[in-house]
N, C-alpha and C positions, 0 to 999 in steps of 0.2 A: 536804434539807441545812438552810435555812433553820430546820425545828421542830427537826434536832439542836444549831445554831448555838444559837437561841434556849435549850434546853436547859442547856447548857453556860456559856453569862453570866448565869446566873440565879445571882444574890452572896450567894441566901444558902443556896445549898449547893454550890455550889462558887466559885473564886473564881482563873478562869485569865483567863492572858495572853492576846490575841490568837492567836498561835501557837502554845499549851496550845492551845485552843477550835478549831482549822484541826484540828490532827489531832489533840483526840479525836475530835469531831462526822466528821470521815474517816474515821477507827478504824469506824465505827458507820457510817458511808454505806455505805463498799467492802468489809466484811468482813475488814478486814484483820490482824485478829487481834494484833493488838498487845501486844505484854505487858507490863505499867505500867512497867517499869522505861525501858521506849524514851518515857515521854512525858516523862520527863526530858531529855530530850537537847534539848527544845523551848523548854526555861524558861529556856536563857540565850538565845534570840530575843528576848525579851518587849521590847518598847520600844523595837524597834530597835537591840538588843543593848546595850539599858537608856542608848544615849548619843543615844537622838531618829535612827541612820543609819537604812539597811536597815531596810524594813516588817517587821514579825513572820506577817505574814497572808500575805507574799509568800514568807518564808521558809520559811513552813512549807508551803504551798500544792508547793512548790517540790520539798521533802523528802516531800512526798505521791505527787507524778510519781514523782520515784529510786522509791520501793516498788510501785509501780506499774507502773513501764517498765522496771526495770533486772533483765537477764539474764545474772545470773554479773555483770558488770561495764558501768562506763560506756561504756567504750570499745567493746562489744558487742549494746549493745539497738540493736535496727531502730529503734524511735519516742522515748528519752528524751529524745534533743538537742534534733529537733524542739518536742517538746508542753512541755517547759521554756522555749526558745525563743520559743513561743508565746504561754505563759502570763503570759511575762515583759514581749511585746510588746502584749497584749490586756488586763496593768495597766495599764499606760502610759500606753497611752491614757485609758483609761474615768476615773484618777485623774489623770492629769497628773507623778504623779511616783510613785515609788518609794520615796521616803523619808518613814522616817515623821514627823519635825517640823513638815516639811510637810504631810503628813498633814492629823492631828492637826487642825492649825491651820483647816481648814477643815468636818472630816467627823466633828470630837471631839465630841459634845454631854453638859451638864452630865448629864441620863437616864440615858442609857443610854450615855454612852462612846465606846467604837469601835465599836458592834457595833451599827452599820448599816450600813459600814464591811466587818466581815468579813463579813456576809452574801455583798453586795455581791462578797467577794471569793472567797469559798464558791461561789459561785454562776459562778462564773466559773472553777472552777476542777472540776465536774461536768463542765462544756462538754466545753475541752480532755480533761476525763479520757475521758470517752464518744466523741468525733472519733478516738483513739489505740486504742480497745477493739476487741481483733482477736477 
């Protein structure tokens, strides 16, 4: 997953936000076979919905869990709720916040932007997803 994140964070070839990067890399990693228009759904979650609120890494990762674990609709999916709650909990424990403005204050740097944070969030996503795959 790390190599896929680094691929999609290459600003020479792509200009993806955190949320878009998570979905692009997850599409490849989990073989989701998403249609190109699906990636547009992640665009509004960039930069904490453009106001530094909920982190785009978190929202995109939860969206990936939805794709992986929704069987029909949310309330009929066996492991969706548990996977989402576990991811949110692990994310908050690891980063001490779910808010973009807080996270960029200590995780973003001038050279890589939020790439390191995206890699760490994606690794958590893989960890949680593997736990719930049947």
